[in-house]
PDB file of N, CA, C and O in Angstrom:
ATOM      1  N   UNK A   1       0.853  -1.423  -0.205  1.00  0.00           N
ATOM      2  CA  UNK A   1       0.298   0.176  -0.037  1.00  0.00           C
ATOM      3  C   UNK A   1       1.107   0.836  -0.163  1.00  0.00           C
ATOM      4  O   UNK A   1       2.326   0.669  -0.118  1.00  0.00           O
ATOM      5  N   UNK A   2       0.376   1.835  -0.371  1.00  0.00           N
ATOM      6  CA  UNK A   2       1.730   3.794  -0.550  1.00  0.00           C
ATOM      7  C   UNK A   2       1.412   4.140   0.749  1.00  0.00           C
ATOM      8  O   UNK A   2       0.379   3.974   1.398  1.00  0.00           O
ATOM      9  N   UNK A   3       2.176   4.507   0.944  1.00  0.00           N
ATOM     10  CA  UNK A   3       2.415   5.802   1.952  1.00  0.00           C
ATOM     11  C   UNK A   3       1.688   7.720   1.767  1.00  0.00           C
ATOM     12  O   UNK A   3       1.760   8.564   2.660  1.00  0.00           O
ATOM     13  N   UNK A   4       1.310   7.847   0.939  1.00  0.00           N
ATOM     14  CA  UNK A   4       0.606   8.979   0.308  1.00  0.00           C
ATOM     15  C   UNK A   4      -0.338   8.895   1.293  1.00  0.00           C
ATOM     16  O   UNK A   4      -1.013   8.115   1.965  1.00  0.00           O
ATOM     17  N   UNK A   5      -0.031  10.294   1.036  1.00  0.00           N
ATOM     18  CA  UNK A   5      -1.644  10.991   2.836  1.00  0.00           C
ATOM     19  C   UNK A   5      -2.262  12.250   1.825  1.00  0.00           C
ATOM     20  O   UNK A   5      -1.648  12.615   0.822  1.00  0.00           O
ATOM     21  N   UNK A   6      -3.106  12.637   2.100  1.00  0.00           N
ATOM     22  CA  UNK A   6      -3.611  13.839   1.869  1.00  0.00           C
ATOM     23  C   UNK A   6      -4.035  14.951   3.372  1.00  0.00           C
ATOM     24  O   UNK A   6      -4.753  14.921   4.371  1.00  0.00           O
ATOM     25  N   UNK A   7      -3.244  15.671   2.831  1.00  0.00           N
ATOM     26  CA  UNK A   7      -3.413  16.508   4.331  1.00  0.00           C
ATOM     27  C   UNK A   7      -4.288  18.458   4.107  1.00  0.00           C
ATOM     28  O   UNK A   7      -4.460  18.823   2.944  1.00  0.00           O
ATOM     29  N   UNK A   8      -4.595  19.157   4.929  1.00  0.00           N
ATOM     30  CA  UNK A   8      -5.660  20.067   4.285  1.00  0.00           C
ATOM     31  C   UNK A   8      -4.061  21.101   5.136  1.00  0.00           C
ATOM     32  O   UNK A   8      -3.468  20.900   6.196  1.00  0.00           O
ATOM     33  N   UNK A   9      -3.913  21.894   4.323  1.00  0.00           N
ATOM     34  CA  UNK A   9      -3.492  23.915   4.505  1.00  0.00           C
ATOM     35  C   UNK A   9      -4.112  25.042   4.505  1.00  0.00           C
ATOM     36  O   UNK A   9      -5.323  25.158   4.318  1.00  0.00           O
ATOM     37  N   UNK A  10      -3.347  25.935   4.710  1.00  0.00           N
ATOM     38  CA  UNK A  10      -3.898  26.491   5.019  1.00  0.00           C
ATOM     39  C   UNK A  10      -3.455  28.029   4.162  1.00  0.00           C
ATOM     40  O   UNK A  10      -2.630  28.758   4.712  1.00  0.00           O
ATOM     41  N   UNK A  11      -4.207  28.550   2.470  1.00  0.00           N
ATOM     42  CA  UNK A  11      -3.370  28.712   1.796  1.00  0.00           C
ATOM     43  C   UNK A  11      -3.624  30.116   1.326  1.00  0.00           C
ATOM     44  O   UNK A  11      -3.984  30.654   2.373  1.00  0.00           O
ATOM     45  N   UNK A  12      -3.646  30.747   0.688  1.00  0.00           N
ATOM     46  CA  UNK A  12      -3.661  32.008   0.392  1.00  0.00           C
ATOM     47  C   UNK A  12      -5.510  32.625  -0.331  1.00  0.00           C
ATOM     48  O   UNK A  12      -6.063  33.719  -0.443  1.00  0.00           O
ATOM     49  N   UNK A  13      -5.743  31.710  -0.536  1.00  0.00           N
ATOM     50  CA  UNK A  13      -7.616  32.208  -0.638  1.00  0.00           C
ATOM     51  C   UNK A  13      -7.765  31.117  -0.092  1.00  0.00           C
ATOM     52  O   UNK A  13      -7.965  30.267  -0.959  1.00  0.00           O
ATOM     53  N   UNK A  14      -7.772  30.599   1.152  1.00  0.00           N
ATOM     54  CA  UNK A  14      -8.758  29.683   2.459  1.00  0.00           C
ATOM     55  C   UNK A  14      -8.500  28.502   2.083  1.00  0.00           C
ATOM     56  O   UNK A  14      -7.893  28.742   1.039  1.00  0.00           O
ATOM     57  N   UNK A  15      -8.532  26.881   2.222  1.00  0.00           N
ATOM     58  CA  UNK A  15      -7.580  25.808   2.684  1.00  0.00           C
ATOM     59  C   UNK A  15      -7.312  25.138   1.819  1.00  0.00           C
ATOM     60  O   UNK A  15      -8.247  25.054   1.023  1.00  0.00           O
ATOM     61  N   UNK A  16      -6.109  24.353   1.438  1.00  0.00           N
ATOM     62  CA  UNK A  16      -6.274  23.985  -0.439  1.00  0.00           C
ATOM     63  C   UNK A  16      -4.890  22.060   0.388  1.00  0.00           C
ATOM     64  O   UNK A  16      -4.023  21.678   1.174  1.00  0.00           O
ATOM     65  N   UNK A  17      -6.215  21.571  -1.161  1.00  0.00           N
ATOM     66  CA  UNK A  17      -5.770  19.648  -0.267  1.00  0.00           C
ATOM     67  C   UNK A  17      -4.060  19.617  -1.087  1.00  0.00           C
ATOM     68  O   UNK A  17      -3.744  20.209  -2.119  1.00  0.00           O
ATOM     69  N   UNK A  18      -3.430  18.976  -0.460  1.00  0.00           N
ATOM     70  CA  UNK A  18      -2.088  18.819  -0.687  1.00  0.00           C
ATOM     71  C   UNK A  18      -2.080  16.853  -0.489  1.00  0.00           C
ATOM     72  O   UNK A  18      -2.766  16.030   0.117  1.00  0.00           O
ATOM     73  N   UNK A  19      -1.145  16.831  -1.198  1.00  0.00           N
ATOM     74  CA  UNK A  19      -0.256  15.207  -1.063  1.00  0.00           C
ATOM     75  C   UNK A  19       0.870  15.166  -0.504  1.00  0.00           C
ATOM     76  O   UNK A  19       1.623  16.108  -0.750  1.00  0.00           O
ATOM     77  N   UNK A  20       1.327  14.142   0.368  1.00  0.00           N
ATOM     78  CA  UNK A  20       2.264  14.474   1.502  1.00  0.00           C
ATOM     79  C   UNK A  20       2.468  13.051   1.421  1.00  0.00           C
ATOM     80  O   UNK A  20       1.535  12.296   1.151  1.00  0.00           O
ATOM     81  N   UNK A  21       3.635  12.648   1.640  1.00  0.00           N
ATOM     82  CA  UNK A  21       4.720  11.575   1.994  1.00  0.00           C
ATOM     83  C   UNK A  21       5.596  11.351   2.299  1.00  0.00           C
ATOM     84  O   UNK A  21       6.163  12.356   2.729  1.00  0.00           O
ATOM     85  N   UNK A  22       6.146  10.532   2.353  1.00  0.00           N
ATOM     86  CA  UNK A  22       8.028  10.558   2.850  1.00  0.00           C
ATOM     87  C   UNK A  22       8.540  11.684   2.852  1.00  0.00           C
ATOM     88  O   UNK A  22       8.916  12.520   3.674  1.00  0.00           O
ATOM     89  N   UNK A  23       8.468  11.510   1.458  1.00  0.00           N
ATOM     90  CA  UNK A  23       9.667  12.929   0.427  1.00  0.00           C
ATOM     91  C   UNK A  23       9.126  15.060   1.296  1.00  0.00           C
ATOM     92  O   UNK A  23       9.597  16.078   1.804  1.00  0.00           O
ATOM     93  N   UNK A  24       7.894  14.397   0.848  1.00  0.00           N
ATOM     94  CA  UNK A  24       7.115  16.178   1.240  1.00  0.00           C
ATOM     95  C   UNK A  24       5.953  16.254   0.533  1.00  0.00           C
ATOM     96  O   UNK A  24       5.534  15.435  -0.285  1.00  0.00           O
ATOM     97  N   UNK A  25       5.366  17.452   0.945  1.00  0.00           N
ATOM     98  CA  UNK A  25       4.301  17.855   0.467  1.00  0.00           C
ATOM     99  C   UNK A  25       3.917  18.525  -1.660  1.00  0.00           C
ATOM    100  O   UNK A  25       4.665  19.162  -2.402  1.00  0.00           O
ATOM    101  N   UNK A  26       2.748  18.075  -1.873  1.00  0.00           N
ATOM    102  CA  UNK A  26       3.205  18.798  -3.189  1.00  0.00           C
ATOM    103  C   UNK A  26       1.516  18.664  -2.927  1.00  0.00           C
ATOM    104  O   UNK A  26       0.661  18.290  -2.125  1.00  0.00           O
ATOM    105  N   UNK A  27       1.831  19.506  -4.759  1.00  0.00           N
ATOM    106  CA  UNK A  27       0.586  19.918  -5.089  1.00  0.00           C
ATOM    107  C   UNK A  27      -0.245  18.121  -5.843  1.00  0.00           C
ATOM    108  O   UNK A  27       0.185  17.082  -6.343  1.00  0.00           O
ATOM    109  N   UNK A  28      -1.875  18.841  -5.402  1.00  0.00           N
ATOM    110  CA  UNK A  28      -2.603  17.264  -6.120  1.00  0.00           C
ATOM    111  C   UNK A  28      -2.592  17.517  -7.822  1.00  0.00           C
ATOM    112  O   UNK A  28      -2.819  18.590  -8.381  1.00  0.00           O
ATOM    113  N   UNK A  29      -2.327  16.472  -8.341  1.00  0.00           N
ATOM    114  CA  UNK A  29      -2.573  16.804  -9.629  1.00  0.00           C
ATOM    115  C   UNK A  29      -2.501  14.868 -10.828  1.00  0.00           C
ATOM    116  O   UNK A  29      -2.242  13.705 -10.520  1.00  0.00           O
ATOM    117  N   UNK A  30      -2.803  15.405 -11.831  1.00  0.00           N
ATOM    118  CA  UNK A  30      -3.118  14.174 -12.626  1.00  0.00           C
ATOM    119  C   UNK A  30      -1.960  13.216 -12.371  1.00  0.00           C
ATOM    120  O   UNK A  30      -2.337  12.057 -12.195  1.00  0.00           O
ATOM    121  N   UNK A  31      -0.826  13.384 -12.315  1.00  0.00           N
ATOM    122  CA  UNK A  31       0.557  12.625 -12.368  1.00  0.00           C
ATOM    123  C   UNK A  31       0.152  11.174 -11.166  1.00  0.00           C
ATOM    124  O   UNK A  31       0.714  10.085 -11.276  1.00  0.00           O
ATOM    125  N   UNK A  32      -0.749  11.431 -10.242  1.00  0.00           N
ATOM    126  CA  UNK A  32      -1.305  10.221  -9.154  1.00  0.00           C
ATOM    127  C   UNK A  32      -2.364   9.846  -9.897  1.00  0.00           C
ATOM    128  O   UNK A  32      -2.755   9.358  -8.837  1.00  0.00           O
ATOM    129  N   UNK A  33      -3.003   9.655 -10.476  1.00  0.00           N
ATOM    130  CA  UNK A  33      -4.169   9.624 -11.767  1.00  0.00           C
ATOM    131  C   UNK A  33      -3.071   8.445 -12.299  1.00  0.00           C
ATOM    132  O   UNK A  33      -3.562   7.327 -12.142  1.00  0.00           O
ATOM    133  N   UNK A  34      -2.176   8.420 -12.687  1.00  0.00           N
ATOM    134  CA  UNK A  34      -1.551   6.984 -13.537  1.00  0.00           C
ATOM    135  C   UNK A  34      -2.012   6.071 -14.467  1.00  0.00           C
ATOM    136  O   UNK A  34      -2.181   4.853 -14.406  1.00  0.00           O
ATOM    137  N   UNK A  35      -2.165   6.806 -15.248  1.00  0.00           N
ATOM    138  CA  UNK A  35      -3.107   6.435 -16.742  1.00  0.00           C
ATOM    139  C   UNK A  35      -4.999   6.226 -16.406  1.00  0.00           C
ATOM    140  O   UNK A  35      -5.707   6.124 -17.408  1.00  0.00           O
ATOM    141  N   UNK A  36      -5.689   6.178 -14.996  1.00  0.00           N
ATOM    142  CA  UNK A  36      -6.634   6.331 -14.301  1.00  0.00           C
ATOM    143  C   UNK A  36      -7.449   7.724 -14.835  1.00  0.00           C
ATOM    144  O   UNK A  36      -6.837   8.624 -15.409  1.00  0.00           O
ATOM    145  N   UNK A  37      -8.529   7.768 -14.639  1.00  0.00           N
ATOM    146  CA  UNK A  37      -9.783   8.817 -14.735  1.00  0.00           C
ATOM    147  C   UNK A  37      -8.631   9.601 -13.037  1.00  0.00           C
ATOM    148  O   UNK A  37      -8.152   9.047 -12.048  1.00  0.00           O
ATOM    149  N   UNK A  38      -8.640  10.718 -13.412  1.00  0.00           N
ATOM    150  CA  UNK A  38      -8.590  11.882 -12.777  1.00  0.00           C
ATOM    151  C   UNK A  38      -9.687  12.647 -12.075  1.00  0.00           C
ATOM    152  O   UNK A  38     -10.451  13.169 -12.887  1.00  0.00           O
ATOM    153  N   UNK A  39     -10.003  12.875 -10.781  1.00  0.00           N
ATOM    154  CA  UNK A  39     -11.223  13.192 -10.449  1.00  0.00           C
ATOM    155  C   UNK A  39     -11.701  14.334 -10.557  1.00  0.00           C
ATOM    156  O   UNK A  39     -12.795  14.344  -9.992  1.00  0.00           O
ATOM    157  N   UNK A  40     -11.364  15.667 -11.148  1.00  0.00           N
ATOM    158  CA  UNK A  40     -10.987  17.164 -11.030  1.00  0.00           C
ATOM    159  C   UNK A  40     -12.971  17.410 -10.462  1.00  0.00           C
ATOM    160  O   UNK A  40     -13.832  18.288 -10.489  1.00  0.00           O
ATOM    161  N   UNK A  41     -12.904  16.843 -10.283  1.00  0.00           N
ATOM    162  CA  UNK A  41     -15.069  16.787  -9.703  1.00  0.00           C
ATOM    163  C   UNK A  41     -14.578  17.343  -8.194  1.00  0.00           C
ATOM    164  O   UNK A  41     -14.963  18.486  -7.943  1.00  0.00           O
ATOM    165  N   UNK A  42     -13.768  16.673  -7.148  1.00  0.00           N
ATOM    166  CA  UNK A  42     -13.700  16.510  -5.767  1.00  0.00           C
ATOM    167  C   UNK A  42     -13.473  18.312  -5.520  1.00  0.00           C
ATOM    168  O   UNK A  42     -14.268  18.978  -4.857  1.00  0.00           O
ATOM    169  N   UNK A  43     -12.528  18.754  -6.039  1.00  0.00           N
ATOM    170  CA  UNK A  43     -11.859  19.973  -6.124  1.00  0.00           C
ATOM    171  C   UNK A  43     -10.542  20.182  -5.110  1.00  0.00           C
ATOM    172  O   UNK A  43     -10.170  19.121  -4.609  1.00  0.00           O
ATOM    173  N   UNK A  44      -9.976  21.052  -4.824  1.00  0.00           N
ATOM    174  CA  UNK A  44      -8.404  21.181  -4.376  1.00  0.00           C
ATOM    175  C   UNK A  44      -8.808  22.454  -3.699  1.00  0.00           C
ATOM    176  O   UNK A  44      -7.984  22.898  -2.899  1.00  0.00           O
ATOM    177  N   UNK A  45      -9.658  22.967  -3.826  1.00  0.00           N
ATOM    178  CA  UNK A  45      -9.526  24.911  -2.635  1.00  0.00           C
ATOM    179  C   UNK A  45     -11.093  25.088  -1.751  1.00  0.00           C
ATOM    180  O   UNK A  45     -12.227  24.933  -2.204  1.00  0.00           O
ATOM    181  N   UNK A  46     -10.783  25.364  -0.731  1.00  0.00           N
ATOM    182  CA  UNK A  46     -12.043  25.631   0.054  1.00  0.00           C
ATOM    183  C   UNK A  46     -12.064  26.364   0.533  1.00  0.00           C
ATOM    184  O   UNK A  46     -11.081  27.082   0.345  1.00  0.00           O
ATOM    185  N   UNK A  47     -12.967  26.825   1.414  1.00  0.00           N
ATOM    186  CA  UNK A  47     -13.311  28.382   2.032  1.00  0.00           C
ATOM    187  C   UNK A  47     -12.806  27.768   3.682  1.00  0.00           C
ATOM    188  O   UNK A  47     -12.019  28.284   4.475  1.00  0.00           O
ATOM    189  N   UNK A  48     -13.652  26.401   3.806  1.00  0.00           N
ATOM    190  CA  UNK A  48     -14.070  26.059   5.309  1.00  0.00           C
ATOM    191  C   UNK A  48     -12.751  25.282   5.749  1.00  0.00           C
ATOM    192  O   UNK A  48     -12.355  24.634   4.780  1.00  0.00           O
ATOM    193  N   UNK A  49     -12.118  25.149   6.602  1.00  0.00           N
ATOM    194  CA  UNK A  49     -11.124  23.769   6.692  1.00  0.00           C
ATOM    195  C   UNK A  49     -12.389  22.418   6.722  1.00  0.00           C
ATOM    196  O   UNK A  49     -12.371  21.417   6.006  1.00  0.00           O
ATOM    197  N   UNK A  50     -13.530  22.811   7.877  1.00  0.00           N
ATOM    198  CA  UNK A  50     -14.086  21.585   7.456  1.00  0.00           C
ATOM    199  C   UNK A  50     -14.330  21.264   6.327  1.00  0.00           C
ATOM    200  O   UNK A  50     -13.516  20.555   5.735  1.00  0.00           O
ATOM    201  N   UNK A  51     -15.182  21.566   5.870  1.00  0.00           N
ATOM    202  CA  UNK A  51     -15.253  21.065   3.588  1.00  0.00           C
ATOM    203  C   UNK A  51     -14.102  20.651   3.022  1.00  0.00           C
ATOM    204  O   UNK A  51     -14.351  20.009   2.001  1.00  0.00           O
ATOM    205  N   UNK A  52     -12.543  20.774   3.325  1.00  0.00           N
ATOM    206  CA  UNK A  52     -11.647  20.990   2.917  1.00  0.00           C
ATOM    207  C   UNK A  52     -11.063  19.499   3.297  1.00  0.00           C
ATOM    208  O   UNK A  52     -10.531  18.762   2.467  1.00  0.00           O
ATOM    209  N   UNK A  53     -11.217  19.229   4.456  1.00  0.00           N
ATOM    210  CA  UNK A  53     -10.892  17.980   5.272  1.00  0.00           C
ATOM    211  C   UNK A  53     -11.543  16.397   4.850  1.00  0.00           C
ATOM    212  O   UNK A  53     -11.048  15.299   4.597  1.00  0.00           O
ATOM    213  N   UNK A  54     -13.113  17.035   4.943  1.00  0.00           N
ATOM    214  CA  UNK A  54     -13.938  15.897   4.391  1.00  0.00           C
ATOM    215  C   UNK A  54     -14.096  15.659   2.825  1.00  0.00           C
ATOM    216  O   UNK A  54     -14.810  14.747   2.407  1.00  0.00           O
ATOM    217  N   UNK A  55     -13.223  16.736   1.760  1.00  0.00           N
ATOM    218  CA  UNK A  55     -13.009  16.372   0.898  1.00  0.00           C
ATOM    219  C   UNK A  55     -11.573  15.426   0.551  1.00  0.00           C
ATOM    220  O   UNK A  55     -11.393  14.697  -0.425  1.00  0.00           O
ATOM    221  N   UNK A  56     -10.508  15.744   1.852  1.00  0.00           N
ATOM    222  CA  UNK A  56      -9.287  15.322   2.089  1.00  0.00           C
ATOM    223  C   UNK A  56      -9.892  13.860   2.143  1.00  0.00           C
ATOM    224  O   UNK A  56      -9.194  12.846   2.112  1.00  0.00           O
ATOM    225  N   UNK A  57     -10.862  13.869   2.203  1.00  0.00           N
ATOM    226  CA  UNK A  57     -10.973  11.900   2.755  1.00  0.00           C
ATOM    227  C   UNK A  57     -11.594  11.160   1.442  1.00  0.00           C
ATOM    228  O   UNK A  57     -11.774   9.943   1.415  1.00  0.00           O
ATOM    229  N   UNK A  58     -11.913  12.062   0.316  1.00  0.00           N
ATOM    230  CA  UNK A  58     -13.188  11.652  -0.546  1.00  0.00           C
ATOM    231  C   UNK A  58     -11.222  11.265  -1.131  1.00  0.00           C
ATOM    232  O   UNK A  58     -10.861  10.101  -1.302  1.00  0.00           O
ATOM    233  N   UNK A  59     -10.384  12.302  -1.311  1.00  0.00           N
ATOM    234  CA  UNK A  59      -9.324  12.147  -2.265  1.00  0.00           C
ATOM    235  C   UNK A  59      -8.821  10.242  -1.880  1.00  0.00           C
ATOM    236  O   UNK A  59      -8.860   9.185  -2.510  1.00  0.00           O
ATOM    237  N   UNK A  60      -8.346  10.718  -0.385  1.00  0.00           N
ATOM    238  CA  UNK A  60      -7.383   9.143   0.279  1.00  0.00           C
ATOM    239  C   UNK A  60      -8.211   8.681  -0.418  1.00  0.00           C
ATOM    240  O   UNK A  60      -7.816   8.680  -1.584  1.00  0.00           O
ATOM    241  N   UNK A  61      -9.270   8.240  -0.294  1.00  0.00           N
ATOM    242  CA  UNK A  61     -10.449   6.707  -0.536  1.00  0.00           C
ATOM    243  C   UNK A  61     -10.878   5.935  -2.486  1.00  0.00           C
ATOM    244  O   UNK A  61     -11.513   4.991  -2.957  1.00  0.00           O
ATOM    245  N   UNK A  62      -9.950   7.212  -3.043  1.00  0.00           N
ATOM    246  CA  UNK A  62      -9.987   7.477  -4.299  1.00  0.00           C
ATOM    247  C   UNK A  62      -8.947   7.061  -4.438  1.00  0.00           C
ATOM    248  O   UNK A  62      -8.862   5.871  -4.744  1.00  0.00           O
ATOM    249  N   UNK A  63      -7.561   7.957  -4.254  1.00  0.00           N
ATOM    250  CA  UNK A  63      -6.663   6.836  -4.220  1.00  0.00           C
ATOM    251  C   UNK A  63      -6.155   5.784  -4.093  1.00  0.00           C
ATOM    252  O   UNK A  63      -5.530   5.267  -5.019  1.00  0.00           O
ATOM    253  N   UNK A  64      -6.320   5.139  -2.757  1.00  0.00           N
ATOM    254  CA  UNK A  64      -6.025   4.048  -2.034  1.00  0.00           C
ATOM    255  C   UNK A  64      -6.772   3.117  -2.735  1.00  0.00           C
ATOM    256  O   UNK A  64      -6.379   1.952  -2.684  1.00  0.00           O
ATOM    257  N   UNK A  65      -8.187   3.487  -3.655  1.00  0.00           N
ATOM    258  CA  UNK A  65      -8.898   2.483  -4.395  1.00  0.00           C
ATOM    259  C   UNK A  65      -8.338   2.224  -5.907  1.00  0.00           C
ATOM    260  O   UNK A  65      -8.770   1.294  -6.588  1.00  0.00           O
ATOM    261  N   UNK A  66      -7.556   2.931  -6.268  1.00  0.00           N
ATOM    262  CA  UNK A  66      -6.433   2.006  -7.447  1.00  0.00           C
ATOM    263  C   UNK A  66      -6.315   1.211  -7.620  1.00  0.00           C
ATOM    264  O   UNK A  66      -5.784   0.473  -6.790  1.00  0.00           O
ATOM    265  N   UNK A  67      -6.815   0.663  -9.101  1.00  0.00           N
ATOM    266  CA  UNK A  67      -6.229  -0.693  -8.892  1.00  0.00           C
ATOM    267  C   UNK A  67      -4.376  -0.876  -9.314  1.00  0.00           C
ATOM    268  O   UNK A  67      -4.017  -1.981  -9.721  1.00  0.00           O
ATOM    269  N   UNK A  68      -3.587  -0.028  -9.212  1.00  0.00           N
ATOM    270  CA  UNK A  68      -2.250  -0.217  -9.565  1.00  0.00           C
ATOM    271  C   UNK A  68      -1.949  -0.879  -8.186  1.00  0.00           C
ATOM    272  O   UNK A  68      -1.715  -2.006  -7.750  1.00  0.00           O
ATOM    273  N   UNK A  69      -2.079   0.442  -7.705  1.00  0.00           N
ATOM    274  CA  UNK A  69      -1.945   0.155  -5.529  1.00  0.00           C
ATOM    275  C   UNK A  69      -2.440  -1.460  -5.141  1.00  0.00           C
ATOM    276  O   UNK A  69      -2.120  -1.799  -4.001  1.00  0.00           O
ATOM    277  N   UNK A  70      -3.097  -2.374  -5.864  1.00  0.00           N
ATOM    278  CA  UNK A  70      -4.003  -2.973  -5.320  1.00  0.00           C
ATOM    279  C   UNK A  70      -3.670  -4.692  -6.346  1.00  0.00           C
ATOM    280  O   UNK A  70      -4.251  -5.759  -6.547  1.00  0.00           O
ATOM    281  N   UNK A  71      -2.712  -4.189  -6.629  1.00  0.00           N
ATOM    282  CA  UNK A  71      -2.006  -5.208  -7.511  1.00  0.00           C
ATOM    283  C   UNK A  71      -0.861  -6.218  -6.861  1.00  0.00           C
ATOM    284  O   UNK A  71       0.180  -5.560  -6.852  1.00  0.00           O
ATOM    285  N   UNK A  72      -0.710  -7.011  -6.532  1.00  0.00           N
ATOM    286  CA  UNK A  72       0.093  -7.276  -5.971  1.00  0.00           C
ATOM    287  C   UNK A  72       1.969  -7.798  -6.735  1.00  0.00           C
ATOM    288  O   UNK A  72       1.810  -8.563  -7.686  1.00  0.00           O
ATOM    289  N   UNK A  73       2.798  -7.635  -6.578  1.00  0.00           N
ATOM    290  CA  UNK A  73       3.928  -7.157  -7.579  1.00  0.00           C
ATOM    291  C   UNK A  73       4.474  -8.526  -7.066  1.00  0.00           C
ATOM    292  O   UNK A  73       4.477  -8.790  -5.863  1.00  0.00           O
ATOM    293  N   UNK A  74       4.888  -9.298  -7.916  1.00  0.00           N
ATOM    294  CA  UNK A  74       6.357 -10.764  -7.971  1.00  0.00           C
ATOM    295  C   UNK A  74       7.845  -9.868  -7.695  1.00  0.00           C
ATOM    296  O   UNK A  74       8.335  -8.827  -8.133  1.00  0.00           O
ATOM    297  N   UNK A  75       8.111 -10.598  -7.013  1.00  0.00           N
ATOM    298  CA  UNK A  75       9.787 -10.738  -7.355  1.00  0.00           C
ATOM    299  C   UNK A  75      10.691 -10.733  -8.544  1.00  0.00           C
ATOM    300  O   UNK A  75      11.230 -11.813  -8.786  1.00  0.00           O
ATOM    301  N   UNK A  76      10.882 -10.025  -9.100  1.00  0.00           N
ATOM    302  CA  UNK A  76      12.032 -10.093 -10.264  1.00  0.00           C
ATOM    303  C   UNK A  76      12.877 -10.874  -9.872  1.00  0.00           C
ATOM    304  O   UNK A  76      12.958 -11.742 -10.741  1.00  0.00           O
ATOM    305  N   UNK A  77      13.745 -11.143  -8.858  1.00  0.00           N
ATOM    306  CA  UNK A  77      14.723 -11.652  -8.915  1.00  0.00           C
ATOM    307  C   UNK A  77      14.913 -12.330  -7.465  1.00  0.00           C
ATOM    308  O   UNK A  77      14.922 -11.684  -6.418  1.00  0.00           O
ATOM    309  N   UNK A  78      15.108 -14.142  -7.586  1.00  0.00           N
ATOM    310  CA  UNK A  78      15.106 -14.991  -6.516  1.00  0.00           C
ATOM    311  C   UNK A  78      16.623 -14.421  -5.468  1.00  0.00           C
ATOM    312  O   UNK A  78      17.714 -14.056  -5.906  1.00  0.00           O
ATOM    313  N   UNK A  79      16.320 -14.488  -4.479  1.00  0.00           N
ATOM    314  CA  UNK A  79      17.642 -14.561  -3.734  1.00  0.00           C
ATOM    315  C   UNK A  79      18.072 -15.592  -3.465  1.00  0.00           C
ATOM    316  O   UNK A  79      19.141 -15.678  -2.862  1.00  0.00           O
TER     317      UNK A  79
END
């Protein structure tokens, strides 16, 4: 499973959803979809923190439900 999380941060024009992993935070964008459908209808900028947090949960459910995250990978090399 991926270690990616979605966090809510205060932005210049309200609250913004960003992706966060071990390497830091970055904006949410189409690269997260990796060939699947990117749900731009969720939105990324909100006027209230509560609204942003509830949509961040939707982003998390969508991302962690992607087929490429559910596939079990076989080890290419045997030790």
